[in-house]
C-alpha positions in Angstrom: -0.3 -0.1 0.3 1.1 3.8 -1.0 -0.5 6.3 0.4 0.4 9.8 -1.5 0.1 13.6 -0.2 -0.5 16.0 -2.2 0.0 20.2 -1.7 0.7 23.7 -2.9 -2.7 24.3 -5.1 -4.2 27.8 -4.6 -5.5 30.5 -6.4 -2.9 32.0 -9.0 -3.5 35.1 -11.9 -2.7 34.1 -15.0 1.0 33.7 -16.0 1.6 33.1 -12.3 3.7 29.6 -11.1 2.8 27.3 -8.3 4.4 24.4 -7.2 2.8 20.9 -6.2 4.2 18.4 -4.0 3.3 14.7 -3.5 4.6 12.9 -0.3 4.7 9.2 -1.2 4.6 6.6 2.0 7.4 4.8 0.3 10.4 5.2 -1.9 9.2 7.2 -5.0 12.5 5.6 -6.6 11.3 2.0 -6.6 8.1 3.4 -8.2 7.2 2.0 -11.7 6.1 5.2 -12.5 5.0 8.5 -10.7 4.0 11.8 -11.2 0.4 14.3 -11.9 -3.0 13.9 -13.6 -5.9 16.4 -13.4 -9.3 17.1 -13.7 -11.1 20.5 -14.6 -15.0 20.4 -14.0 -16.8 18.4 -16.6 -13.9 16.8 -18.0 -12.1 12.9 -17.5 -8.8 13.2 -15.6 -5.8 13.4 -18.1 -2.3 12.7 -18.0 -0.4 15.8 -16.8 3.1 14.4 -16.5 5.1 11.1 -15.2 8.3 10.3 -14.3 9.7 6.6 -14.2 11.9 4.6 -12.1 14.5 5.4 -14.8 14.4 9.1 -14.9 12.2 9.5 -18.2 10.0 12.4 -18.1 7.0 12.0 -20.0 4.3 15.4 -20.2 1.5 16.4 -22.1 1.1 18.6 -24.9 -0.7 21.1 -23.4 1.8 21.9 -20.5 6.0 20.8 -22.5 7.7 23.8 -21.9 5.4 25.6 -19.2 5.2 22.2 -16.3 8.7 20.4 -15.0 8.2 17.5 -12.4 10.6 16.3 -10.7 11.7 13.8 -7.6 13.5 14.0 -4.5 14.3 10.5 -3.9 15.9 11.2 -0.4 12.2 12.9 0.6 10.0 10.5 -1.3 8.3 13.5 -3.3 7.5 14.5 -6.4 6.9 18.4 -7.3 5.4 19.7 -10.2 6.7 23.0 -11.0 3.9 25.0 -13.1 4.9 28.1 -14.8 3.1 30.5 -17.1 -0.3 29.4 -15.7 -3.3 29.8 -18.2 -7.0 29.6 -17.1 -7.4 26.6 -18.6 -5.3 24.6 -16.3 -7.4 25.2 -13.8 -8.2 22.0 -12.3 -8.0 19.6 -9.1 -4.2 17.9 -9.6 -3.9 14.3 -8.4 -0.7 12.6 -7.7 -0.3 9.3 -9.5 1.7 6.5 -8.9 1.9 2.7 -10.7 3.9 -0.1 -9.4 3.6 -4.1 -9.8 0.4 -3.3 -11.5 -1.3 -1.4 -8.9 -2.4 2.6 -9.3 -2.5 5.0 -6.6 -3.8 7.8 -6.2 -3.4 10.9 -3.7 -6.8 13.0 -2.7 -6.4 15.9 -5.0 -5.8 19.9 -4.6 -7.0 22.6 -6.6 -5.2 24.7 -8.7 -7.2 27.4 -10.0 -5.9 30.2 -12.0 -7.7 33.4 -12.6 -7.8 35.2 -16.1 
């Protein structure tokens, strides 16, 4: 079992920045993959960014060049640095981890970008 706890959400103006954190209850380095999804009102949950155990990073096209995912293995924490935020980035952001065929989710943190 893996617990994931997000923090860092909030309200920011368009063009601003936020950094989300996800603290895991076990080593992030050992996960097959860990990262972020988001879900806007009335829309399906979508991938934002993932980092694999080997360090490979994948981003949604809509956030490439603006968002950066990183991992601090010593702190078992994954970060999502979000720059140049847009109104369409408004969503609940969920931390996600996958290991040995099991998916784990955090409770979500709200990000609201005002235009």
